[in-house]
C-alpha positions as CSV (number, residue, x, y, z in Angstrom):
1,M,-38.3,-71.4,23.2
2,D,-39.7,-71.9,20.1
3,G,-40.7,-74.8,17.7
4,N,-37.7,-76.0,16.6
5,S,-36.3,-77.3,19.9
6,V,-35.7,-80.6,20.5
7,Q,-36.6,-82.9,23.6
8,T,-34.0,-85.4,25.0
9,R,-34.4,-88.7,26.8
10,L,-33.7,-87.4,30.0
11,G,-36.4,-84.4,29.2
12,F,-33.9,-81.8,28.6
13,E,-34.7,-79.3,25.9
14,V,-31.8,-78.6,23.6
15,F,-31.8,-75.7,21.3
16,T,-29.7,-74.7,18.7
17,V,-26.7,-71.8,18.4
18,S,-29.1,-69.6,16.7
19,Q,-31.8,-70.2,18.6
20,V,-30.0,-68.9,21.9
21,T,-28.7,-65.8,19.9
22,R,-31.7,-64.9,19.0
23,R,-32.6,-64.8,22.5
24,I,-30.3,-62.7,23.6
25,K,-30.6,-60.4,21.1
26,G,-34.1,-59.7,21.7
27,R,-33.8,-59.2,25.3
28,L,-30.8,-56.7,24.5
29,S,-33.0,-55.1,22.1
30,A,-35.8,-55.0,24.7
31,D,-34.0,-53.2,27.5
32,P,-34.5,-49.5,26.7
33,F,-31.4,-48.6,28.9
34,L,-29.0,-50.8,26.4
35,Q,-30.6,-49.3,23.6
36,D,-29.8,-45.5,24.2
37,L,-26.6,-44.8,26.5
38,W,-23.5,-42.9,26.8
39,I,-20.2,-44.7,27.5
40,R,-17.4,-42.5,28.3
41,G,-13.8,-44.6,27.3
42,E,-10.4,-44.7,25.8
43,I,-10.3,-46.1,22.0
44,G,-8.2,-49.1,21.4
45,K,-7.5,-51.3,18.5
46,F,-8.6,-49.1,15.9
47,T,-9.4,-50.1,12.3
48,H,-10.5,-47.9,9.9
49,H,-12.0,-50.5,7.4
50,H,-12.0,-49.5,3.7
51,S,-15.4,-49.6,3.2
52,G,-15.7,-46.4,5.5
53,H,-16.7,-48.7,8.6
54,M,-14.6,-48.0,12.0
55,Y,-14.0,-50.7,14.7
56,F,-12.2,-50.5,17.5
57,T,-12.6,-50.9,21.3
58,L,-13.9,-48.5,24.1
59,K,-11.9,-49.4,27.5
60,D,-11.7,-48.0,30.9
61,E,-9.1,-49.4,33.5
62,D,-11.2,-52.4,34.5
63,S,-13.3,-53.6,31.0
64,Q,-13.2,-52.9,27.4
65,I,-16.5,-53.0,25.5
66,P,-16.2,-53.9,21.0
67,C,-17.5,-51.2,19.0
68,V,-18.9,-50.3,15.7
69,F,-19.5,-47.1,14.1
70,F,-20.8,-47.7,10.6
71,K,-20.2,-45.3,7.5
72,G,-23.6,-43.6,7.2
73,A,-23.1,-42.6,10.7
74,N,-19.4,-41.3,11.3
75,K,-19.4,-39.6,7.8
76,K,-20.7,-36.5,9.6
77,M,-18.2,-36.0,12.4
78,K,-16.2,-33.1,12.5
79,F,-13.2,-34.6,13.9
80,E,-11.1,-37.8,13.2
81,L,-11.0,-40.4,15.5
82,R,-7.2,-42.0,16.7
83,E,-6.3,-44.5,19.2
84,G,-5.6,-42.9,22.4
85,M,-8.3,-40.8,22.2
86,S,-11.1,-40.7,25.0
87,I,-14.6,-39.8,23.8
88,L,-18.0,-40.0,24.9
89,A,-20.0,-42.4,22.3
90,Q,-23.4,-42.5,21.8
91,G,-25.6,-45.7,20.5
92,F,-26.9,-48.9,21.7
93,I,-25.9,-52.2,22.7
94,D,-26.3,-55.0,20.1
95,L,-25.6,-58.9,19.5
96,Y,-23.3,-59.8,16.4
97,A,-24.5,-63.1,15.4
98,P,-21.8,-64.5,13.7
99,Q,-19.6,-64.1,16.2
100,G,-21.8,-64.5,18.8
101,K,-20.6,-61.5,21.0
102,Y,-22.0,-58.3,22.0
103,Q,-21.2,-54.5,20.9
104,L,-21.8,-50.9,20.9
105,N,-23.6,-49.6,17.8
106,I,-22.3,-45.9,17.7
107,Q,-24.2,-43.3,16.5
108,S,-22.7,-39.8,17.1
109,A,-19.2,-39.1,19.1
110,E,-17.7,-36.3,20.6
111,P,-14.0,-36.2,22.2
112,K,-14.0,-35.7,26.0
113,G,-13.1,-32.6,27.7
114,V,-12.6,-30.2,24.3
115,G,-14.7,-29.1,21.3
116,T,-15.7,-31.2,18.6
117,L,-15.2,-28.3,16.5
118,Y,-12.2,-26.8,18.5
119,L,-10.9,-30.4,18.2
120,A,-11.9,-31.2,14.2
121,Y,-10.0,-27.5,13.8
122,I,-6.4,-28.4,15.2
123,Q,-6.5,-32.2,13.3
124,L,-7.0,-30.4,10.7
125,K,-4.4,-27.4,11.2
126,E,-1.9,-30.1,12.1
127,K,-2.0,-32.3,9.0
128,L,-2.5,-29.4,7.0
129,E,0.6,-27.4,8.4
130,K,2.7,-31.2,7.8
131,E,2.1,-31.1,4.2
132,G,3.6,-27.2,3.8
133,L,0.3,-25.7,3.1
134,F,1.4,-23.0,5.4
135,D,4.3,-22.3,3.9
136,D,5.4,-18.8,2.8
137,L,7.4,-20.2,-0.1
138,H,3.6,-21.0,-1.5
139,K,2.2,-17.5,-0.7
140,K,2.0,-15.6,-4.3
141,E,2.5,-11.8,-4.8
142,L,-0.9,-9.5,-4.7
143,P,-1.4,-7.9,-7.6
144,T,-0.4,-3.5,-7.2
145,M,-3.2,-2.0,-8.4
146,P,-5.7,-4.7,-9.6
147,V,-8.7,-3.5,-11.5
148,I,-10.5,-6.9,-11.7
149,I,-11.0,-8.4,-8.0
150,G,-13.2,-11.6,-7.3
151,V,-15.7,-11.6,-4.6
152,V,-16.3,-15.2,-3.2
153,T,-19.1,-14.2,-0.6
154,S,-23.1,-14.5,-0.2
155,P,-24.6,-12.2,-2.4
156,T,-27.2,-11.0,0.0
157,G,-24.4,-10.5,3.5
158,A,-23.1,-7.3,4.8
159,A,-19.4,-8.6,4.2
160,L,-20.5,-8.0,-0.1
161,R,-21.7,-4.2,0.8
162,D,-19.0,-3.5,3.0
163,I,-16.5,-4.5,0.3
164,L,-18.1,-2.8,-2.9
165,N,-18.7,0.5,-0.4
166,V,-14.7,0.7,0.3
167,L,-14.0,-0.1,-3.3
168,A,-16.7,2.6,-4.6
169,R,-14.2,4.9,-2.0
170,R,-10.8,4.0,-2.7
171,F,-11.4,3.0,-6.3
172,P,-13.7,3.7,-8.2
173,M,-12.4,1.8,-11.4
174,A,-12.3,-1.1,-9.9
175,R,-14.7,-4.0,-10.8
176,V,-16.1,-6.4,-8.9
177,I,-17.2,-10.0,-10.1
178,L,-18.9,-11.9,-7.8
179,A,-18.5,-15.6,-7.5
180,P,-22.1,-16.1,-5.3
181,A,-21.6,-19.0,-2.4
182,R,-23.4,-19.8,1.0
183,V,-21.0,-19.0,3.7
184,Q,-23.0,-20.8,6.3
185,G,-24.7,-24.5,6.3
186,D,-23.8,-27.7,5.4
187,S,-23.1,-27.0,1.9
188,A,-21.1,-23.9,2.2
189,A,-17.7,-25.7,2.0
190,F,-18.7,-27.3,-1.5
191,E,-20.0,-24.1,-3.1
192,I,-16.8,-21.9,-1.9
193,A,-14.3,-24.4,-3.4
194,K,-16.9,-24.3,-6.3
195,A,-16.7,-20.7,-6.7
196,I,-13.4,-20.4,-6.2
197,G,-12.6,-22.9,-8.7
198,H,-15.0,-21.1,-11.5
199,L,-12.8,-17.8,-10.7
200,N,-9.8,-20.2,-11.4
201,R,-10.8,-21.8,-15.0
202,H,-12.1,-18.6,-16.5
203,D,-9.4,-16.4,-15.2
204,Q,-11.7,-13.5,-14.7
205,A,-9.9,-11.7,-12.0
206,E,-6.6,-10.4,-10.9
207,I,-7.2,-11.1,-7.1
208,I,-9.7,-12.9,-5.1
209,I,-11.4,-12.1,-1.6
210,V,-13.0,-14.7,-0.2
211,G,-14.5,-13.8,3.2
212,R,-17.7,-13.2,5.4
213,G,-18.8,-11.2,8.4
214,G,-18.1,-12.3,11.8
215,G,-19.7,-15.1,14.0
216,S,-19.5,-18.1,16.2
217,L,-16.8,-20.9,15.5
218,E,-19.9,-22.3,13.9
219,D,-20.9,-20.0,11.8
220,L,-17.2,-19.9,10.3
221,W,-16.8,-23.7,9.8
222,A,-17.1,-23.7,6.6
223,F,-14.2,-21.7,5.9
224,N,-12.4,-24.8,8.3
225,E,-13.3,-27.1,5.9
226,E,-10.6,-29.1,4.2
227,E,-12.2,-28.5,0.7
228,V,-11.7,-25.1,0.6
229,A,-8.2,-25.0,2.4
230,R,-7.5,-27.1,-0.9
231,A,-9.2,-25.1,-3.2
232,I,-7.2,-21.8,-2.0
233,F,-3.9,-23.1,-1.7
234,N,-4.1,-24.5,-5.6
235,S,-5.4,-21.4,-6.8
236,R,-3.5,-20.2,-9.8
237,I,-5.1,-16.0,-8.7
238,P,-4.1,-14.5,-5.5
239,I,-6.3,-15.0,-2.9
240,M,-7.0,-13.0,0.1
241,S,-8.9,-14.6,3.4
242,A,-11.1,-12.4,5.0
243,V,-12.9,-14.1,7.7
244,G,-14.7,-12.8,10.4
245,H,-13.7,-10.2,13.1
246,Q,-10.1,-9.6,14.2
247,I,-10.0,-11.8,16.7
248,D,-11.5,-14.9,14.6
249,H,-9.0,-16.9,12.7
250,T,-9.8,-19.9,10.5
251,I,-7.7,-22.3,8.3
252,S,-8.3,-20.3,5.3
253,D,-6.5,-17.5,6.8
254,L,-3.7,-19.9,7.0
255,V,-3.9,-21.0,3.3
256,A,-4.4,-17.6,1.8
257,D,-1.3,-15.9,0.5
258,V,-2.5,-13.0,2.7
259,R,-5.3,-12.4,5.8
260,A,-7.2,-9.3,6.2
261,P,-9.0,-9.1,9.8
262,T,-12.1,-7.9,8.2
263,P,-13.6,-8.1,5.1
264,S,-13.6,-4.1,5.2
265,A,-10.2,-4.3,5.6
266,A,-9.8,-7.0,2.8
267,A,-11.1,-4.3,0.9
268,E,-8.6,-1.7,2.2
269,L,-5.9,-3.7,1.4
270,V,-6.6,-4.7,-2.0
271,V,-6.7,-1.4,-4.0
272,P,-4.8,1.7,-3.6
273,D,-6.4,4.8,-2.7
274,S,-7.4,7.1,-5.4
275,I,-6.9,10.5,-3.5
276,D,-3.6,9.4,-2.4
277,L,-2.5,8.6,-6.5
278,R,-3.6,11.8,-7.6
279,M,-1.6,13.6,-4.8
280,Q,1.9,11.3,-5.5
281,L,0.9,12.0,-9.6
282,A,0.5,15.9,-8.8
283,A,3.9,15.4,-6.4
284,S,5.2,13.6,-9.3
285,T,4.6,15.8,-12.0
286,D,6.1,18.9,-10.3
287,R,8.8,17.3,-9.4
288,L,9.4,16.7,-13.2
289,S,9.4,19.9,-14.0
290,S,11.5,21.6,-12.1
291,E,14.1,18.8,-13.2
292,L,13.5,19.7,-16.6
293,E,13.2,23.3,-16.3
294,A,16.9,22.8,-14.1
295,T,18.3,20.1,-17.4
296,L,17.0,23.0,-19.8
297,S,18.6,26.2,-18.0
298,M,22.3,24.7,-17.8
299,H,22.0,23.2,-21.5
300,K,21.4,26.8,-22.5
301,E,23.5,28.4,-20.3
302,Q,26.5,25.6,-21.6
303,L,25.2,26.2,-25.3
304,E,25.8,30.0,-25.1
305,R,29.6,29.2,-23.8
306,L,30.5,27.1,-27.0
307,K,28.6,29.7,-29.3
308,G,31.3,31.9,-27.7
309,T,34.5,30.4,-28.4
310,L,33.6,28.2,-31.6
311,K,34.2,30.4,-34.6
312,P,32.5,30.0,-37.8
313,R,35.9,29.7,-39.7
314,T,37.2,26.9,-37.0
315,L,33.7,24.9,-37.6
316,L,34.4,25.0,-41.2
317,D,37.9,23.7,-41.4
318,L,37.1,20.9,-38.6
319,V,34.4,19.5,-41.2
320,N,37.1,19.6,-44.0
321,K,39.4,17.6,-42.0
322,R,36.8,15.3,-41.2
323,R,36.3,15.0,-45.2
324,Q,39.8,14.8,-45.5
325,D,40.3,11.7,-43.5
326,L,37.5,10.2,-44.7
327,D,38.9,10.5,-48.6
328,S,42.3,8.6,-47.2
329,S,40.5,6.1,-45.1
330,L,38.6,5.3,-48.3
331,W,41.3,4.9,-50.5
332,R,43.2,2.7,-48.2
333,L,40.5,0.8,-48.2
334,Q,40.2,0.2,-52.0
335,G,43.9,-0.6,-52.4
336,G,43.9,-3.1,-49.6
337,M,40.8,-4.9,-51.7
338,T,42.9,-5.0,-54.7
339,R,45.8,-6.1,-53.1
340,L,43.7,-9.1,-51.8
341,M,41.8,-10.1,-54.8
342,D,45.1,-10.5,-56.8
343,S,46.6,-12.5,-54.3
344,S,43.6,-14.6,-54.0
345,K,43.8,-15.5,-57.7
346,G,47.1,-16.2,-57.6
347,E,46.5,-18.7,-55.1
348,F,43.4,-19.9,-57.1
349,D,45.2,-20.6,-60.3
350,I,47.9,-22.6,-58.6
351,L,45.3,-24.9,-57.0
352,A,43.8,-24.9,-60.3
353,E,46.7,-26.2,-62.3
354,K,47.0,-28.9,-59.1
355,M,43.6,-30.2,-59.7
356,A,44.0,-30.6,-63.2
357,S,47.3,-32.9,-62.5
358,L,45.5,-34.7,-60.5
359,N,42.0,-35.2,-62.0
360,P,41.7,-38.6,-63.1
361,L,40.2,-38.0,-66.6
362,A,42.8,-36.1,-67.7
363,T,45.2,-39.1,-67.1
364,M,43.0,-41.2,-69.1
365,G,42.7,-38.6,-71.4
366,R,46.5,-39.7,-72.7
367,G,45.9,-43.3,-72.9
368,Y,45.8,-44.3,-69.2
369,A,42.4,-46.6,-68.2
370,H,41.0,-47.6,-64.6
371,V,40.6,-51.1,-64.2
372,W,37.2,-53.2,-61.4
373,N,36.8,-56.3,-60.6
374,Q,33.6,-57.0,-60.5
375,T,33.5,-60.3,-59.7
376,R,35.5,-59.1,-56.3
377,S,34.1,-56.1,-56.0
378,T,38.0,-54.4,-56.0
379,A,40.4,-52.2,-57.9
380,I,42.5,-53.8,-59.7
381,S,46.1,-52.1,-59.5
382,L,48.2,-55.7,-58.8
383,V,48.0,-59.1,-60.9
384,E,46.9,-60.2,-57.8
385,D,43.8,-58.8,-57.8
386,V,42.5,-60.7,-60.2
387,G,42.2,-64.6,-61.7
388,A,41.2,-65.8,-64.8
389,G,37.3,-65.8,-65.8
390,D,37.0,-62.8,-63.4
391,E,34.6,-60.0,-65.0
392,V,36.1,-56.7,-65.3
393,R,35.0,-53.4,-66.4
394,I,37.1,-51.2,-68.2
395,N,36.8,-47.5,-67.5
396,I,38.3,-45.2,-70.4
397,R,38.0,-41.2,-70.6
398,D,34.5,-41.7,-72.9
399,G,33.1,-44.9,-71.6
400,H,33.9,-48.5,-70.7
401,I,34.8,-51.7,-71.4
402,D,33.4,-55.0,-70.3
403,A,35.9,-57.9,-70.1
404,V,36.7,-61.6,-69.2
405,V,40.0,-62.0,-67.4
406,S,41.7,-65.5,-69.7
407,S,44.7,-65.0,-68.0
408,S,47.4,-62.9,-66.1
409,T,51.3,-62.6,-65.8
410,K,53.3,-60.7,-63.3
411,N,56.3,-59.1,-64.3
412,K,60.0,-60.9,-63.2
413,R,61.7,-58.9,-60.8
414,R,65.2,-57.9,-61.8
415,K,67.8,-58.8,-59.5
416,K,70.8,-56.4,-58.8
417,R,74.6,-58.0,-59.1
418,N,76.5,-56.5,-56.3
419,D,79.9,-56.2,-57.6
420,E,82.7,-58.5,-56.5
């Protein structure tokens, strides 16, 4: 087979494992049938490695074949592979030398019996629904009369023209801020999500319309991408989704706060009609004028009735009575305040006398002293509180005297004699 083989005594040629493996690998690579084929089967023992590579088997009722789907190839898929799924896989047969086994090196795959994009739509819809991205409790209320409207769409598409025409007709004072983005193609989802984020970061709009005109499922696919769905969900500004035609439904429609069937309908829904507003204003003005005239007429009649019953002398007597009542109340208030102050002053004098009698300085003024044992850090009230050699401080009225105790004597108690 090659120069590295060995000749035995019996004439048999012996080869290394690597030599045989390379021979088999070469034969597999030389077979055009095995280098570009489609295989139908069910996925089993599926592993999605942290490296991004996928390892699984394709099997039918009688056989199975190991498969590898490297990251560079599988990252382009629109749907998610799962164990038990039936797929059509395109690739080539290769030999994995370290384990000595053949495998199908997959280059692309699609679901068997259902369209790839439709399956991807169903899978993402199920995933986001489980996470709660479609729940009504997350829906934000739309502003009643927005003046600044953000629009995320293609700057050259018909959707933008339709939105501008409707807004100009219905609500001319509205101002549109365009956040341009591709709405079709590989980079469309990234650009749409980026435009939504830009409007939110700069707080440039009261509401955002995200959309485009109609098209095939492939044309509208950017609005079925997870990146766009999460950008809509995370937006602080309310978002109205307006993708395609009435019959089209995308993931963006489900996540958005409100869905409009078309971009034109979105512009109709997002602002009121200025003509209707003027008519409502005119009707409200007429109604208020009528109510005001009726109210003035009623008060005028009441005033005329009062003028006929109220005499000048009666009014003067009423005013004088109110003045007299006010003077009487003032005198009672002043008298009460005086009595309160006299009572409070008496109580204060009594408290002052009590405080003076309890003031230790007053007691010291009569020759008494406060003695503190500095050695034991305690006040001296009994002979037991001091001992010979203790340092004491004698506090008197105008200062203190420091001394050392030489001795102490306790008074003898006199025992009472009981009468016999």
